[in-house]
N, C-alpha and C positions, 0 to 999 in steps of 0.2 A: 673814571667810573662815576657815574651819577650817584647823587645822594640816595635816591630810592633803591638803586641796585645794591648799594653797599649795605643798606639796612636790611634788605632781604637776605643777603649773604650772611650777616651776622646772626639773624634769626635762624637761618638753616643750620649754621654751625652750632648754635646753642642747642638745637633740637638733636642733631646728629651725635654730638659728643656723649651725652648720657646713654643713648641707645647703643652706640658702638662700644663704649668702654664698660658699661655696666654688665655685671654677670647675671645669667638667667636664674630665677628663683629655683632653689633645690626642690626636687620632687620628694614629698614627704614619704618616709618608709611606712608601708602598711602596717597597721597595728596587728600584733599577734596575740592569740589567746591560746594558753596552754590548758588543755583538759587533762585531768588526773583523777584518780579514784579507783575505778575498776581495772581489771586486766582487759586491755583491748585486744580482740582477736585479729591479728594481722595475717597477711599472706605467707610471712616467714616466721611465724611464731607469735607469742604474746608480746604486747607492748605495754610500757609503763605510762606513756603519755603521748598525746598528739598535739602538734602546734597547727593552728589554723589562722589564715590571714584574714584580712578585713572582708574579702570576697567569699569567705567560707571554704576556701580550698585548703587541703591538708599540705602543709609546706615542710613539715619535719616530723619524725617519728623517733621515739626513745624506747629502745628494747627493755623488756622486762628485766629487773635486776639492777638497772642504773637509776640514777636520781635525776629525773627530768627537771626538777626545780633548779638544780645546779647547771645542767647542760643547756637549758633553754636560755638562761640569761634574763633580760628585762622583758617580761611579757605579763599579760593579765592572766591570773590563774583562776580556772573554774573547776571546782571540785564536784565530782558527780558520785552519787550513792550507787551502790550495787557492787557485785562481785565480778561481773563479766560483761562486756559490751561487744556486740557483733556489728560488723559493717552492714549498711543498708543492702538489701538483696536487689539486684537488677536482673530482670528476666527479659532478655532481648533475643527473640527468636521469630521466625516466620513459619507459617504453615503454607508452603508454596502450593501444594496441591489443593489446599481449601481456597486459595485466592483465585486459582484458575477455575475451580469448580463453581465458585460463587456466581460466575457469569451465566451459568446455566440454571441457576436455582432461583426460586421465588424469594424476593427480599420482603420480609415482613416487619422490618424495623419501623415502618410508618403506621402499622396497625395500632389502633387505640381501643380495640375491644376484640373479643373472641369472634363476635359476628362479623366484624370488619375483616379479620383474618381469613374467616371462612369465605367471604365474598371474594377476597383477593385470590384465594385458591381456586375457586370455581372459575374465575376469569382466566387464571393461568392455565387451568386444565383445558378450558375451551380453546385457548390459543395455541396449545401444543398438544394435539392429539397423538403426536408421534412418540411421546414420552411414556414409557411403560410404568415407570415409578416416579411420582412427582416429589421433587425435593424442594424444601424451603429452609429458610434460616432467619435467625435474629428476631424472633418474637420475644416479647418481654411483658408479662402480665402486670408487672409493677408500674408500667407506663399507662395502663388502662384507667378508666374512670375511678375504679376503686383504689388505686394506688398500691401501696405496699401490702394492703390487706387483700388484694385480689387473689382468688383461688386459681389453681391451675386449671387450664381448659380441658375439655373432654373431647372424645371422638365425635360426639353428637353436635358439638359446635361447628364441625367442619361440613355438615351436610352429607348428602349421598353423592358418591363418586364411584365409577366403575373400576377405578385404578387406585392402588395404594398410594398413600401420601405420607411422607416422613418429614416432619418440620422440626428443626433443631433450635433450641432456645438460644438466646444471645450469648450465654456463657459456655455453650457447647456441652452442658452436663445434663441435659434433659431433652427428650424428644416427645412430640406431639403427633400421635398416629390417628389417621382416620379410621373408619370402620373396616374398610377393605384391608389396610395394612395390619390393623389389630387382629383380624381373623387369621392372617397368615403368620403373624408373630406369636400368637397366644401359646402354642405348644412350647416355644423356646422360652418365652417369659415365664410360664409356669414352672418349667424344669430348673430355672435359675432364680426363682423367687427368693430363695434364702441366701443368695450371694451377697457377701459383705459390700456394703456401699450402694446396693441396688434397692431401689424402692419403686414398687408398682402401685399407682394410684387406682383405687377401686371404688365402685359405687356402693350404695347402702346394701346391696344384695351380695357384695363381695366380688363382683364381676370387674375385671380390668376395664377401664374406660378412658 
């Protein structure tokens, strides 16, 4: 064996021995935090404490009536004030019919003023003479120039149309009617004016607008 080859073999052996014989570093156990203080409302009854790992995931629960400080062992303890804690509410659902219907409606999410929304409605009506009642969605007066102080729009902002137009606000809890729709809906609106949770915007003369 040549001297250079022997040297290279010795170097290779010196590198491989530590790699092959050494043990991999141990993965540190995620730190846990124990939250105690109030009664935690759980799916199977009240809890006395919750253990959370470093990623914020609940990894252990301690039923009410037990001592979580003893059961949990070595953890960081966080005491919370209060008498009861409820889990975060997750509202996961779909309005399937709304999703399908949205393809046939006027999208007003890009409107930045009542006038712009009215112009978009006029263009939509001209492009769809076959639709007897014009439907629109996702307008939001807080996105207009006035911001959060913007007033709700009125039927007059939509201009004159020979067909009713019903435009639903972005949150689904308010509708903007044009004059033709307002005329048809007025008897119903007036008969339900005192319904809980219902509010009809009116002009200075008291007329719905």
